[in-house]
C-alpha positions as CSV (number, residue, x, y, z in Angstrom):
1,M,123.7,126.2,42.9
2,V,122.1,122.8,42.2
3,Q,118.3,122.9,42.5
4,A,116.8,120.0,44.4
5,L,114.4,117.7,42.6
6,K,110.8,118.2,43.2
7,S,109.8,115.2,45.2
8,L,106.8,113.4,46.8
9,G,106.8,111.1,49.7
10,I,104.6,108.1,50.3
11,T,103.1,106.9,53.6
12,A,100.8,104.0,53.3
13,T,99.1,101.0,54.9
14,R,101.3,98.0,55.2
15,N,98.4,95.9,53.9
16,K,97.9,95.1,50.2
17,L,96.2,98.0,48.4
18,N,92.7,97.3,47.0
19,S,92.0,98.0,43.3
20,D,90.4,101.4,44.0
21,Q,93.5,102.5,45.9
22,R,96.0,101.1,43.3
23,N,94.1,102.8,40.5
24,R,94.0,106.2,42.3
25,L,97.6,105.9,43.3
26,T,98.7,105.2,39.7
27,Q,96.7,108.3,38.6
28,V,98.1,110.5,41.3
29,L,101.7,109.5,40.5
30,A,101.3,109.8,36.8
31,E,99.7,113.3,37.1
32,H,102.4,114.6,39.4
33,F,105.2,113.2,37.2
34,I,103.7,115.1,34.2
35,V,103.8,118.3,36.2
36,G,107.5,117.9,37.0
37,I,107.8,115.9,40.2
38,R,110.6,113.5,39.5
39,Q,111.5,111.9,42.8
40,L,109.5,109.5,45.0
41,E,110.5,108.7,48.6
42,H,109.1,105.8,50.5
43,G,109.4,103.9,53.8
44,C,110.3,100.5,52.3
45,C,107.5,98.6,53.8
46,T,105.1,96.0,52.4
47,G,101.7,97.0,51.0
48,G,101.4,100.6,49.8
49,D,105.1,101.6,50.0
50,E,106.0,98.6,47.9
51,M,103.2,99.4,45.3
52,A,104.2,103.1,45.1
53,A,107.9,102.3,44.7
54,L,107.2,99.8,41.9
55,L,104.7,102.1,40.2
56,G,107.0,105.1,40.5
57,K,109.9,103.2,39.0
58,D,107.7,102.2,36.0
59,L,106.6,105.8,35.5
60,G,110.2,107.1,35.5
61,Y,110.6,108.5,39.0
62,R,113.9,108.5,40.8
63,V,113.0,106.3,43.7
64,V,114.6,106.8,47.2
65,A,114.2,104.2,50.0
66,H,114.1,105.0,53.7
67,P,114.4,101.5,55.2
68,P,113.2,100.9,58.7
69,K,115.5,99.4,61.4
70,N,112.7,97.0,62.4
71,K,112.3,94.5,59.5
72,A,108.9,93.1,60.5
73,F,107.2,94.8,57.5
74,F,110.3,95.4,55.3
75,S,109.8,95.0,51.6
76,Q,112.9,93.8,49.7
77,K,111.1,94.5,46.4
78,S,110.6,98.2,47.2
79,Y,114.2,98.4,48.4
80,D,115.5,96.7,45.2
81,A,113.4,99.0,43.0
82,S,115.0,102.1,44.6
83,D,117.8,104.2,43.0
84,E,119.1,105.4,46.4
85,H,119.1,103.8,49.8
86,L,119.3,106.0,52.9
87,P,120.4,104.7,56.3
88,E,118.0,102.6,58.4
89,L,116.0,104.6,61.0
90,D,113.3,103.8,63.6
91,Y,109.8,104.1,62.0
92,L,108.9,107.5,63.5
93,E,112.3,109.0,62.7
94,R,112.2,107.6,59.2
95,N,108.7,109.0,58.6
96,R,109.8,112.5,59.8
97,M,112.8,112.3,57.5
98,I,110.6,111.6,54.5
99,V,108.3,114.6,55.4
100,S,111.3,116.8,55.8
101,R,112.7,116.0,52.3
102,V,109.6,116.2,50.1
103,N,107.4,118.8,48.5
104,L,104.2,116.8,48.7
105,L,103.0,113.8,50.8
106,V,100.8,111.1,49.3
107,A,99.1,109.0,52.0
108,V,97.2,105.8,51.4
109,P,95.8,104.8,54.8
110,G,94.0,101.5,55.5
111,T,91.1,103.3,57.3
112,V,88.8,106.3,56.6
113,E,89.0,107.5,60.2
114,E,92.3,108.7,61.8
115,V,93.9,106.1,64.0
116,V,96.2,107.1,66.9
117,R,98.7,104.2,66.7
118,S,99.0,104.1,62.9
119,G,102.3,105.1,61.2
120,T,100.4,106.4,58.2
121,W,98.1,108.7,60.2
122,T,101.0,109.8,62.5
123,T,103.0,110.8,59.4
124,L,100.0,112.7,58.1
125,R,99.6,114.6,61.4
126,Y,103.3,115.4,61.3
127,A,103.1,116.7,57.7
128,R,100.0,118.8,58.7
129,E,102.1,120.3,61.5
130,R,104.8,121.1,59.0
131,R,102.2,122.6,56.6
132,L,103.2,120.2,53.9
133,T,100.6,119.7,51.1
134,R,99.0,116.3,51.5
135,I,96.9,114.0,49.2
136,I,95.0,111.3,51.0
137,I,93.8,108.3,49.0
138,F,91.1,106.6,51.1
139,P,90.2,102.9,50.9
140,D,87.3,103.6,48.5
141,G,89.7,105.4,46.2
142,K,88.4,108.9,47.0
143,L,90.9,111.7,47.2
144,K,91.3,114.5,49.7
145,Y,93.7,117.4,49.1
146,D,94.7,118.5,52.5
147,T,96.6,121.8,52.4
148,A,95.5,123.5,55.7
């Protein structure tokens, strides 16, 4: 029986990450690579997904793209940096697919407070329902380990 790779998923703001978020994301990805997580799955969008895919590739992760059907915020850079490309899905379906395939979800929202119509916050809520371990990197770079 082949054992699945330990993997982490990314859900992030489509806006460019600030330096606090980039630095913390780099730290989180490096620390988790060291402890044996080897695969990074992302939603192929501009902003945080793109940054995570590129950082993950540089750190040695096997990078998996979950491209959206709607190309409004599609990142060709993150797609090209990926080792595997899964079929295009609608945003919500794609986000649920990422959550279903990973051992840990790293979220980089654009706001401190939860937003109802935000893909990042919606994905976090879904991961919470699934009791998936979550790490949230807030805009000021502070971390929250969310395991409840």
